[in-house]
TIRO-2110 file (N, C-alpha, C; in Angstrom, 1 decimal):
// TIRO-2110
92.7, 82.1, 102.7, N, 1, A
91.6, 82.8, 103.2, CA, 1, A
90.3, 82.1, 102.5, C, 1, A
89.3, 82.1, 103.2, N, 2, A
88.0, 81.5, 102.7, CA, 2, A
87.2, 82.6, 102.0, C, 2, A
87.7, 83.8, 102.4, N, 3, A
86.9, 84.9, 101.7, CA, 3, A
87.8, 86.1, 101.6, C, 3, A
87.7, 86.9, 100.4, N, 4, A
88.6, 88.0, 100.3, CA, 4, A
87.6, 89.1, 99.8, C, 4, A
87.6, 90.4, 100.6, N, 5, A
86.9, 91.3, 100.2, CA, 5, A
87.7, 92.7, 100.0, C, 5, A
87.5, 93.2, 98.9, N, 6, A
88.2, 94.5, 98.5, CA, 6, A
87.3, 95.7, 98.6, C, 6, A
87.5, 96.7, 99.3, N, 7, A
86.8, 97.8, 99.5, CA, 7, A
87.4, 99.1, 99.0, C, 7, A
86.6, 99.7, 98.1, N, 8, A
86.9, 101.0, 97.7, CA, 8, A
86.1, 102.1, 98.2, C, 8, A
86.6, 103.4, 98.4, N, 9, A
85.9, 104.7, 98.9, CA, 9, A
84.7, 104.8, 98.0, C, 9, A
83.7, 105.2, 98.6, N, 10, A
82.4, 105.6, 97.9, CA, 10, A
82.5, 106.9, 97.4, C, 10, A
81.6, 107.4, 96.5, N, 11, A
81.4, 108.7, 96.1, CA, 11, A
81.2, 109.5, 97.3, C, 11, A
81.9, 110.8, 97.4, N, 12, A
81.6, 111.7, 98.4, CA, 12, A
81.8, 111.1, 99.9, C, 12, A
82.8, 110.0, 99.9, N, 13, A
83.0, 109.1, 101.1, CA, 13, A
83.7, 110.1, 102.3, C, 13, A
84.3, 111.1, 101.9, N, 14, A
85.0, 112.0, 103.1, CA, 14, A
84.1, 113.2, 103.2, C, 14, A
83.0, 113.4, 102.6, N, 15, A
82.1, 114.6, 102.7, CA, 15, A
81.7, 114.9, 104.1, C, 15, A
81.2, 113.8, 104.8, N, 16, A
80.7, 114.1, 106.2, CA, 16, A
81.9, 114.6, 107.2, C, 16, A
83.1, 114.0, 107.1, N, 17, A
84.2, 114.5, 107.8, CA, 17, A
84.6, 116.0, 107.4, C, 17, A
84.6, 116.2, 106.2, N, 18, A
85.0, 117.4, 105.6, CA, 18, A
84.0, 118.5, 106.1, C, 18, A
82.7, 118.2, 106.3, N, 19, A
81.7, 119.2, 106.8, CA, 19, A
82.1, 119.6, 108.3, C, 19, A
82.6, 118.6, 108.9, N, 20, A
83.0, 118.8, 110.5, CA, 20, A
84.3, 119.5, 110.6, C, 20, A
85.2, 119.0, 109.7, N, 21, A
86.7, 119.7, 109.8, CA, 21, A
87.0, 120.0, 108.3, C, 21, A
87.1, 121.1, 107.8, N, 22, A
87.2, 121.4, 106.2, CA, 22, A
88.6, 121.0, 106.1, C, 22, A
89.7, 120.9, 106.7, N, 23, A
91.0, 120.8, 106.4, CA, 23, A
91.3, 119.2, 106.5, C, 23, A
90.2, 118.3, 106.8, N, 24, A
90.3, 116.9, 106.6, CA, 24, A
90.9, 116.3, 105.3, C, 24, A
92.1, 115.9, 105.4, N, 25, A
92.8, 115.3, 104.2, CA, 25, A
93.1, 116.3, 103.1, C, 25, A
93.1, 117.5, 103.7, N, 26, A
93.3, 118.6, 102.7, CA, 26, A
94.8, 118.8, 102.1, C, 26, A
95.8, 118.1, 102.7, N, 27, A
97.0, 118.3, 102.1, CA, 27, A
97.4, 117.3, 101.2, C, 27, A
96.4, 116.2, 100.9, N, 28, A
96.7, 115.2, 100.0, CA, 28, A
96.6, 115.5, 98.6, C, 28, A
97.6, 115.0, 97.8, N, 29, A
97.7, 115.6, 96.5, CA, 29, A
97.5, 114.1, 95.6, C, 29, A
97.0, 114.2, 94.4, N, 30, A
96.6, 113.1, 93.6, CA, 30, A
98.0, 112.4, 93.4, C, 30, A
98.3, 111.2, 93.7, N, 31, A
99.6, 110.5, 93.4, CA, 31, A
99.3, 109.5, 92.3, C, 31, A
99.9, 109.9, 91.4, N, 32, A
100.0, 109.1, 90.0, CA, 32, A
101.2, 108.8, 89.8, C, 32, A
101.7, 107.6, 89.3, N, 33, A
103.0, 107.2, 89.0, CA, 33, A
102.8, 106.6, 87.5, C, 33, A
103.7, 107.0, 86.6, N, 34, A
103.3, 106.5, 85.3, CA, 34, A
104.8, 106.0, 84.9, C, 34, A
104.6, 104.9, 84.1, N, 35, A
105.8, 104.3, 83.6, CA, 35, A
106.0, 104.6, 82.1, C, 35, A
105.2, 105.6, 81.7, N, 36, A
105.2, 106.0, 80.2, CA, 36, A
105.3, 107.6, 80.2, C, 36, A
105.1, 108.1, 79.1, N, 37, A
105.5, 109.5, 78.9, CA, 37, A
104.4, 110.3, 79.7, C, 37, A
104.9, 111.4, 80.1, N, 38, A
104.0, 112.5, 80.9, CA, 38, A
103.0, 113.1, 80.0, C, 38, A
102.9, 112.8, 78.8, N, 39, A
102.0, 113.4, 78.0, CA, 39, A
100.6, 112.7, 77.8, C, 39, A
100.5, 111.6, 78.6, N, 40, A
99.2, 110.8, 78.7, CA, 40, A
98.6, 111.8, 80.0, C, 40, A
97.3, 111.8, 79.9, N, 41, A
96.5, 112.6, 80.8, CA, 41, A
96.4, 111.6, 82.1, C, 41, A
96.9, 112.0, 83.1, N, 42, A
97.2, 111.4, 84.4, CA, 42, A
95.9, 110.8, 85.0, C, 42, A
94.8, 111.8, 85.2, N, 43, A
93.6, 111.3, 85.8, CA, 43, A
92.9, 110.2, 84.8, C, 43, A
92.9, 110.6, 83.6, N, 44, A
92.2, 109.5, 82.6, CA, 44, A
93.0, 108.2, 82.7, C, 44, A
94.1, 108.3, 82.9, N, 45, A
95.2, 107.0, 82.9, CA, 45, A
94.8, 106.2, 84.2, C, 45, A
94.6, 107.1, 85.3, N, 46, A
94.3, 106.4, 86.5, CA, 46, A
92.8, 105.8, 86.6, C, 46, A
92.2, 106.4, 86.0, N, 47, A
90.7, 105.8, 86.0, CA, 47, A
90.6, 104.5, 85.2, C, 47, A
91.4, 104.7, 83.9, N, 48, A
91.5, 103.4, 83.4, CA, 48, A
92.1, 102.2, 84.0, C, 48, A
93.1, 102.5, 84.7, N, 49, A
93.8, 101.4, 85.6, CA, 49, A
92.9, 100.9, 86.7, C, 49, A
92.1, 101.9, 87.2, N, 50, A
91.0, 101.4, 88.3, CA, 50, A
90.0, 100.5, 87.6, C, 50, A
89.6, 101.0, 86.5, N, 51, A
88.5, 100.1, 85.8, CA, 51, A
89.0, 98.8, 85.7, C, 51, A
90.3, 98.6, 84.9, N, 52, A
90.8, 97.4, 84.8, CA, 52, A
90.9, 96.6, 85.9, C, 52, A
91.3, 97.0, 87.1, N, 53, A
91.4, 96.4, 88.3, CA, 53, A
90.1, 95.9, 88.8, C, 53, A
89.1, 96.7, 88.6, N, 54, A
87.8, 96.2, 88.9, CA, 54, A
87.4, 95.0, 88.1, C, 54, A
87.7, 95.1, 86.7, N, 55, A
87.4, 94.2, 86.0, CA, 55, A
88.1, 92.7, 86.1, C, 55, A
89.3, 92.9, 86.6, N, 56, A
90.1, 91.7, 87.0, CA, 56, A
89.4, 91.0, 88.3, C, 56, A
89.2, 91.9, 89.4, N, 57, A
88.6, 91.5, 90.6, CA, 57, A
87.2, 90.8, 90.3, C, 57, A
86.6, 91.2, 89.1, N, 58, A
85.2, 90.6, 89.1, CA, 58, A
85.3, 89.2, 88.7, C, 58, A
86.3, 88.8, 88.0, N, 59, A
86.5, 87.3, 87.4, CA, 59, A
87.4, 86.4, 88.4, C, 59, A
87.6, 87.0, 89.7, N, 60, A
88.1, 86.2, 90.7, CA, 60, A
87.3, 86.0, 91.7, C, 60, A
87.6, 85.0, 92.6, N, 61, A
86.7, 84.9, 93.9, CA, 61, A
86.8, 85.9, 94.9, C, 61, A
86.5, 87.0, 94.5, N, 62, A
86.8, 88.1, 95.5, CA, 62, A
85.4, 89.1, 95.2, C, 62, A
85.0, 89.4, 96.5, N, 63, A
83.8, 90.3, 96.6, CA, 63, A
84.5, 91.7, 96.7, C, 63, A
83.7, 92.8, 95.9, N, 64, A
84.2, 94.1, 96.0, CA, 64, A
83.0, 94.7, 96.7, C, 64, A
83.3, 95.9, 97.3, N, 65, A
82.2, 96.6, 98.0, CA, 65, A
82.6, 98.1, 97.8, C, 65, A
81.7, 98.9, 97.6, N, 66, A
81.7, 100.4, 97.4, CA, 66, A
80.5, 100.9, 98.1, C, 66, A
80.6, 101.7, 99.1, N, 67, A
79.3, 102.2, 99.6, CA, 67, A
79.5, 104.0, 99.5, C, 67, A
78.5, 104.4, 98.7, N, 68, A
78.6, 105.8, 98.6, CA, 68, A
78.3, 106.5, 99.8, C, 68, A
79.2, 107.5, 100.2, N, 69, A
79.0, 108.3, 101.3, CA, 69, A
79.9, 107.8, 102.4, C, 69, A
80.7, 106.8, 102.2, N, 70, A
81.5, 106.1, 103.3, CA, 70, A
82.9, 106.0, 102.5, C, 70, A
83.9, 106.0, 103.7, N, 71, A
85.2, 105.8, 103.3, CA, 71, A
85.5, 104.2, 103.3, C, 71, A
86.4, 103.8, 102.6, N, 72, A
86.7, 102.3, 102.6, CA, 72, A
87.0, 101.8, 103.9, C, 72, A
87.8, 102.5, 104.6, N, 73, A
88.2, 102.1, 106.1, CA, 73, A
87.0, 101.8, 107.0, C, 73, A
86.1, 102.7, 107.0, N, 74, A
84.8, 102.6, 107.7, CA, 74, A
84.1, 101.3, 107.4, C, 74, A
84.0, 100.8, 106.0, N, 75, A
83.3, 99.9, 105.6, CA, 75, A
84.1, 98.6, 106.0, C, 75, A
85.4, 98.6, 105.8, N, 76, A
86.2, 97.4, 106.2, CA, 76, A
86.0, 97.3, 107.6, C, 76, A
85.9, 98.3, 108.5, N, 77, A
85.7, 98.0, 110.1, CA, 77, A
84.4, 97.5, 110.2, C, 77, A
83.3, 98.0, 109.7, N, 78, A
82.0, 97.5, 109.9, CA, 78, A
81.9, 95.9, 109.5, C, 78, A
82.5, 95.7, 108.3, N, 79, A
82.4, 94.2, 107.9, CA, 79, A
83.2, 93.5, 108.8, C, 79, A
84.6, 93.7, 109.5, N, 80, A
85.1, 93.0, 110.2, CA, 80, A
84.4, 92.8, 111.5, C, 80, A
83.9, 93.8, 112.1, N, 81, A
83.3, 93.7, 113.3, CA, 81, A
81.9, 93.2, 113.4, C, 81, A
81.2, 93.3, 112.3, N, 82, A
79.7, 92.8, 112.3, CA, 82, A
79.5, 91.4, 111.7, C, 82, A
80.5, 91.3, 110.7, N, 83, A
80.1, 89.8, 110.0, CA, 83, A
81.0, 88.9, 110.2, C, 83, A
82.3, 89.2, 110.4, N, 84, A
83.5, 88.2, 110.5, CA, 84, A
84.3, 88.1, 111.8, C, 84, A
83.8, 89.0, 112.8, N, 85, A
84.7, 89.1, 113.9, CA, 85, A
84.2, 88.3, 115.1, C, 85, A
83.5, 87.2, 114.8, N, 86, A
82.8, 86.4, 115.7, CA, 86, A
83.9, 85.5, 116.5, C, 86, A
83.6, 84.8, 117.5, N, 87, A
84.6, 83.9, 118.3, CA, 87, A
85.3, 83.0, 117.4, C, 87, A
84.4, 82.4, 116.3, N, 88, A
84.9, 81.1, 115.7, CA, 88, A
85.6, 81.6, 114.5, C, 88, A
85.8, 82.7, 114.1, N, 89, A
86.5, 83.3, 112.8, CA, 89, A
87.7, 84.0, 113.1, C, 89, A
88.7, 84.1, 112.1, N, 90, A
89.7, 85.0, 112.2, CA, 90, A
89.7, 86.0, 110.9, C, 90, A
89.7, 87.2, 111.3, N, 91, A
89.8, 88.2, 110.0, CA, 91, A
91.2, 88.8, 110.1, C, 91, A
91.5, 88.9, 108.8, N, 92, A
92.8, 89.7, 108.5, CA, 92, A
92.7, 90.8, 107.7, C, 92, A
92.9, 92.0, 108.3, N, 93, A
92.8, 93.2, 107.5, CA, 93, A
94.2, 93.6, 106.9, C, 93, A
94.3, 93.7, 105.6, N, 94, A
95.6, 94.2, 105.1, CA, 94, A
95.4, 95.7, 104.8, C, 94, A
96.3, 96.5, 105.4, N, 95, A
96.3, 98.0, 105.3, CA, 95, A
97.6, 98.4, 106.0, C, 95, A
98.1, 99.5, 105.4, N, 96, A
99.4, 100.2, 106.2, CA, 96, A
98.6, 101.4, 107.1, C, 96, A
97.2, 101.5, 106.9, N, 97, A
96.5, 102.5, 107.7, CA, 97, A
96.6, 102.0, 109.3, C, 97, A
97.3, 102.9, 110.1, N, 98, A
97.5, 102.5, 111.5, CA, 98, A
96.1, 102.8, 112.2, C, 98, A
95.0, 103.3, 111.6, N, 99, A
93.8, 103.4, 112.2, CA, 99, A
93.1, 102.1, 112.5, C, 99, A
93.4, 101.1, 111.7, N, 100, A
92.9, 99.9, 112.0, CA, 100, A
93.4, 98.9, 113.0, C, 100, A
94.3, 99.6, 113.8, N, 101, A
94.8, 99.1, 115.2, CA, 101, A
93.9, 98.9, 116.1, C, 101, A
92.8, 99.8, 116.0, N, 102, A
91.8, 99.8, 117.0, CA, 102, A
90.8, 98.5, 116.8, C, 102, A
90.8, 97.9, 115.7, N, 103, A
90.1, 96.7, 115.5, CA, 103, A
90.6, 95.6, 116.1, C, 103, A
92.0, 95.5, 116.2, N, 104, A
92.8, 94.3, 116.6, CA, 104, A
92.2, 93.8, 118.0, C, 104, A
91.9, 92.5, 118.1, N, 105, A
91.5, 91.6, 119.2, CA, 105, A
92.0, 90.3, 119.0, C, 105, A
91.2, 89.2, 119.6, N, 106, A
91.6, 87.8, 119.5, CA, 106, A
91.2, 87.3, 118.1, C, 106, A
90.3, 87.9, 117.6, N, 107, A
89.7, 87.5, 116.1, CA, 107, A
90.1, 88.4, 115.0, C, 107, A
90.6, 89.4, 115.3, N, 108, A
90.9, 90.5, 114.0, CA, 108, A
92.3, 90.8, 114.2, C, 108, A
93.0, 90.7, 113.0, N, 109, A
94.3, 91.2, 113.1, CA, 109, A
94.7, 92.0, 111.9, C, 109, A
95.8, 92.8, 111.9, N, 110, A
96.2, 93.5, 110.8, CA, 110, A
97.4, 93.3, 110.3, C, 110, A
97.5, 93.1, 108.8, N, 111, A
98.8, 92.8, 108.2, CA, 111, A
99.1, 94.2, 107.6, C, 111, A
100.3, 94.7, 107.9, N, 112, A
100.8, 95.8, 107.3, CA, 112, A
101.8, 95.4, 106.2, C, 112, A
101.4, 95.6, 105.0, N, 113, A
102.3, 95.3, 103.8, CA, 113, A
103.6, 96.1, 103.7, C, 113, A
103.6, 97.3, 104.4, N, 114, A
104.8, 98.1, 104.2, CA, 114, A
105.8, 97.7, 105.3, C, 114, A
105.4, 97.2, 106.5, N, 115, A
106.0, 96.7, 107.6, CA, 115, A
106.3, 95.2, 107.6, C, 115, A
105.5, 94.5, 106.6, N, 116, A
105.7, 93.1, 106.4, CA, 116, A
105.5, 92.5, 107.9, C, 116, A
104.4, 93.0, 108.5, N, 117, A
104.2, 92.5, 110.1, CA, 117, A
102.7, 92.3, 110.2, C, 117, A
102.4, 91.1, 110.9, N, 118, A
101.0, 90.8, 111.3, CA, 118, A
101.0, 91.3, 112.7, C, 118, A
99.9, 92.1, 113.0, N, 119, A
99.6, 92.6, 114.3, CA, 119, A
98.5, 91.9, 115.1, C, 119, A
98.8, 91.5, 116.3, N, 120, A
98.0, 90.9, 117.2, CA, 120, A
97.9, 91.9, 118.3, C, 120, A
97.1, 91.7, 119.3, N, 121, A
96.8, 92.8, 120.4, CA, 121, A
98.2, 93.2, 121.1, C, 121, A
99.0, 92.1, 121.3, N, 122, A
100.2, 92.4, 122.1, CA, 122, A
101.1, 93.1, 121.2, C, 122, A
101.2, 92.9, 119.7, N, 123, A
102.1, 93.6, 118.9, CA, 123, A
101.6, 95.2, 119.0, C, 123, A
100.2, 95.6, 118.9, N, 124, A
99.8, 97.0, 119.0, CA, 124, A
100.4, 97.5, 120.3, C, 124, A
100.2, 96.8, 121.5, N, 125, A
100.7, 97.3, 122.8, CA, 125, A
102.2, 97.5, 122.9, C, 125, A
102.9, 96.5, 122.2, N, 126, A
104.4, 96.7, 122.1, CA, 126, A
104.9, 98.1, 121.3, C, 126, A
104.2, 98.1, 120.0, N, 127, A
104.7, 99.3, 119.3, CA, 127, A
104.3, 100.5, 119.6, C, 127, A
102.9, 100.7, 120.3, N, 128, A
102.3, 102.0, 120.5, CA, 128, A
102.3, 102.2, 121.8, C, 128, A
102.4, 101.2, 122.8, N, 129, A
102.2, 101.4, 124.1, CA, 129, A
100.8, 101.6, 124.6, C, 129, A
99.8, 101.3, 124.0, N, 130, A
98.4, 101.1, 124.3, CA, 130, A
97.9, 99.9, 123.9, C, 130, A
96.8, 99.5, 124.5, N, 131, A
95.9, 98.4, 123.9, CA, 131, A
95.1, 98.9, 122.8, C, 131, A
94.8, 98.0, 122.0, N, 132, A
93.9, 98.4, 120.7, CA, 132, A
92.5, 99.0, 121.1, C, 132, A
92.0, 98.6, 122.2, N, 133, A
90.6, 99.2, 122.5, CA, 133, A
90.8, 100.8, 122.8, C, 133, A
91.8, 101.1, 123.1, N, 134, A
92.2, 102.5, 123.2, CA, 134, A
92.7, 103.3, 122.2, C, 134, A
93.0, 102.6, 121.1, N, 135, A
93.8, 103.3, 120.0, CA, 135, A
93.1, 104.5, 119.4, C, 135, A
91.6, 104.4, 119.3, N, 136, A
90.9, 105.7, 118.8, CA, 136, A
91.1, 106.7, 119.6, C, 136, A
91.2, 106.7, 120.9, N, 137, A
91.3, 107.7, 121.9, CA, 137, A
92.8, 108.3, 121.8, C, 137, A
93.6, 107.3, 121.5, N, 138, A
95.2, 107.7, 121.4, CA, 138, A
95.2, 108.5, 120.2, C, 138, A
94.5, 108.2, 119.0, N, 139, A
94.7, 109.0, 117.8, CA, 139, A
94.1, 110.3, 117.9, C, 139, A
92.7, 110.3, 118.6, N, 140, A
92.0, 111.6, 118.8, CA, 140, A
92.8, 112.5, 119.6, C, 140, A
93.7, 112.1, 120.4, N, 141, A
94.5, 113.0, 121.5, CA, 141, A
95.7, 113.6, 120.8, C, 141, A
96.6, 112.5, 120.1, N, 142, A
97.7, 112.8, 119.6, CA, 142, A
97.5, 113.3, 118.1, C, 142, A
96.5, 113.2, 117.4, N, 143, A
96.2, 113.7, 116.1, CA, 143, A
96.5, 112.3, 115.0, C, 143, A
96.3, 112.9, 113.8, N, 144, A
96.5, 111.9, 112.8, CA, 144, A
97.0, 112.7, 111.3, C, 144, A
98.4, 112.9, 111.5, N, 145, A
99.1, 113.6, 110.3, CA, 145, A
98.4, 113.0, 109.0, C, 145, A
98.3, 111.7, 108.8, N, 146, A
98.1, 111.3, 107.3, CA, 146, A
96.7, 112.0, 107.0, C, 146, A
95.6, 112.1, 107.9, N, 147, A
94.5, 112.9, 107.6, CA, 147, A
94.5, 114.4, 107.9, C, 147, A
95.6, 114.9, 108.1, N, 148, A
95.6, 116.4, 108.5, CA, 148, A
94.7, 116.8, 109.7, C, 148, A
94.8, 115.8, 110.7, N, 149, A
93.9, 116.2, 112.0, CA, 149, A
95.1, 116.4, 113.1, C, 149, A
95.0, 117.6, 113.6, N, 150, A
95.9, 118.0, 114.6, CA, 150, A
95.5, 117.3, 115.9, C, 150, A
96.4, 117.0, 116.8, N, 151, A
96.2, 116.6, 118.3, CA, 151, A
96.0, 117.6, 119.1, C, 151, A
96.0, 117.3, 120.5, N, 152, A
96.1, 118.3, 121.5, CA, 152, A
97.4, 119.0, 121.5, C, 152, A
97.5, 120.1, 121.4, N, 153, A
98.8, 120.8, 121.4, CA, 153, A
99.6, 120.5, 122.7, C, 153, A
101.0, 120.2, 122.5, N, 154, A
101.9, 119.7, 123.3, CA, 154, A
101.7, 118.4, 124.0, C, 154, A
100.8, 117.6, 123.4, N, 155, A
100.6, 116.1, 123.9, CA, 155, A
100.8, 115.1, 122.8, C, 155, A
102.2, 114.7, 122.8, N, 156, A
102.5, 113.5, 122.0, CA, 156, A
102.4, 112.2, 122.6, C, 156, A
102.9, 111.4, 122.0, N, 157, A
102.7, 109.8, 122.4, CA, 157, A
103.3, 109.7, 123.7, C, 157, A
104.6, 110.1, 124.0, N, 158, A
105.3, 110.0, 125.3, CA, 158, A
104.5, 110.7, 126.4, C, 158, A
104.2, 111.9, 126.1, N, 159, A
103.4, 112.7, 127.1, CA, 159, A
102.1, 112.2, 127.5, C, 159, A
101.4, 111.7, 126.6, N, 160, A
100.1, 111.0, 126.7, CA, 160, A
100.3, 109.8, 127.7, C, 160, A
101.2, 109.0, 127.2, N, 161, A
101.4, 107.8, 128.0, CA, 161, A
102.0, 108.1, 129.5, C, 161, A
102.6, 109.0, 129.7, N, 162, A
102.9, 109.5, 131.0, CA, 162, A
101.9, 110.1, 131.7, C, 162, A
101.1, 111.0, 131.2, N, 163, A
100.0, 111.8, 131.8, CA, 163, A
98.8, 110.8, 132.2, C, 163, A
98.4, 109.9, 131.2, N, 164, A
97.3, 109.2, 131.2, CA, 164, A
97.7, 107.6, 130.9, C, 164, A
98.4, 107.1, 132.2, N, 165, A
98.9, 105.7, 132.1, CA, 165, A
97.6, 104.6, 131.9, C, 165, A
96.4, 105.0, 132.3, N, 166, A
95.4, 104.0, 132.3, CA, 166, A
95.1, 103.7, 130.7, C, 166, A
95.5, 104.5, 129.8, N, 167, A
95.4, 104.2, 128.3, CA, 167, A
96.0, 103.0, 127.9, C, 167, A
97.1, 102.5, 128.7, N, 168, A
97.8, 101.4, 128.5, CA, 168, A
97.1, 99.9, 129.0, C, 168, A
96.0, 100.2, 129.6, N, 169, A
95.4, 99.0, 130.5, CA, 169, A
94.0, 98.7, 129.9, C, 169, A
93.8, 97.4, 130.0, N, 170, A
92.3, 97.1, 129.5, CA, 170, A
91.5, 97.2, 130.9, C, 170, A
90.2, 97.8, 130.6, N, 171, A
89.4, 98.0, 131.8, CA, 171, A
88.8, 96.6, 132.3, C, 171, A
END
């Protein structure tokens, strides 16, 4: 890569979405894995680890970004589309978040570290049955369990594809 950008959630990054839907990400719990005794304050330990990570990133040829009032995925999408998604560049977003599939095109690709797979437009179509341009609509209708957002009742992925076959086609 010629440029690496690491993005963190900004302060109150989810506030706008929680104002619209109070249950947004409400089921998430603080996940901390310690290799040491549980007597260590978990939140304090996590903060120390995060600060150490930021210090390490600062001495590497890596750009870090935090935008208060924004979630990291929104900032990543903005950067990928606005600054680096031109016809002469290739952008690789590394995330296991399926929502990034909506960005995939000829210049933007998604690497899923959990699946160890690089997604191109055809890969998104093969796995989900839809084209990347329609991925946001797909998630809006079927829901997003990871963010605690329900979809349309009785409308799963298979039903959606059967009832709305145009979602699989590029206009």
